[in-house]
N, C-alpha and C positions, 0 to 999 in steps of 0.2 A: 499477424505473427504479433509478440511481443519482444521486448528485448528488455532482460532483468538489468536494471543500470543499481549500483550497489550505492548506499548513504551518502559516499564520500562525494557522486557524479549530482550535477543540477540537472536542471532542464537548460541551462546556458549552456552548458557542456555539450550536451548531447544534440541540441538544435542544430548546431552547424553540421552534424554527421547526417543529418536527414534533409530527403529530398521527398517531394509529395508522392503519398502512395506507399511510403516506408513503414516500417513498424512504430507502435506506439510504445514509445518507454515505459516501463513499471520501477516505480523507485523504490527501491527497497530500503527504508531508512528504518530508524530505530523503530517508530509505532507499527508498521506496515504489518508484519507477521502477528502482532499482538491482536490487531484488531481485526485480521482476517481468522486468526484462530477464535475470537471473542465472536464472531459473527456466522461461526462455523456451528455454535450452540443454537444461535438464536436469532432471529432480529430483534436489533436494539433501537430506542430514540436514542438522540443525539448526548441527552444529559446521562442517560443511565449509561450509555457507553463509557463516557468520560469519567463518571465514578467506576464504572467497573476497572477502567485501565489506571485509574490513579496516575498522578503526577504529570499527565498529557495538557498542555495548555489548552485552551478553547481554538485558538488560532491554530495550531499544529495537527489539531483532531479533524478541524474543518478543511484543510488544505491537506491531509493525507486522505480522507475521504473521498473530496474532490478530484483527487489524481487517481484511486482506484475507481472513482465512479467514471470518469473519462475513458479509462482502458477496459471498462465493462463488467471487473470484477464484483462490483457493486452496486446494488441498486438502490433508489434514494425513492420512497413513498412517501405521496402525503395523504395523511388521513383527513378528512373533517368529519368532527364530529362537535363537540362544545368550542375548542378551539383548535385552529392547525396541528397539525403533529406531523414531523417528517422521521420516517422509520427507515433504519438500514438493512439492508440484507447483504449475502451473496448470491450473485446470480449463478446459473448453471454451470458458465466457465470458471467462476470463483470457485466453487466445489472442486473444481478439476485441481486448481493448485495447491490444494492444502499439503497432501501428501508428498510432492515435490519441497515442499516450502519448508514442510515440518522434516525431510532427509536433509534439508540445507542447513538448518537450524542446527541438529544435530552433530553435522559435521564439523559446524564452525564452534561448537561447544567443545569437540572432541578436538581439535586442529589449532583454536586462535594462539597457541604459545607459538606453534610452529609456524606459521603464516604472517605475513607483512606483505603492506601493499606500496609501492612507491608508483606514483600516477605522473605520468609527463605527458601534457596536452601537450599538443602542437599550437603555435599561434598562428591567427586566422586574420 
C-alpha cells in the first residue's frame, strides 16, 4: 500500500507516523509527475532524462529517482556494454499510477486558485 504525500511533506514528517509494516510513502514533488510521464513514453538513461526535463538538478533527479525506485514505481537497469549505463523505466505498478496522477494534475491545474493548504503538524 502507498501513501501519496504532497511536495511540502518530507520524509521526517511522515516517518513518525509510520510503524513497521505500514505504507510506503510516495512523495509527489515538483519533478515526480514529469519523471513518471517521461518514463511512460520509453526508458531513459539519467543524462537523457535530465536533458528531457530541463531545469532539474542532478541531485534532485537522483533523489527523486531513488524515491520512486524504493516505492517500486521505477526500475533501474544496469547495462554492460563498453561502459556501464543505467537506464530507468516504469514498472508494471508504475504504469498503473499514470492515469490517476494525470487526473490529479488536471484537477490541480483547474482548482489551484481555489485551494490553499495550511499544514499543522504535532510536535513529537
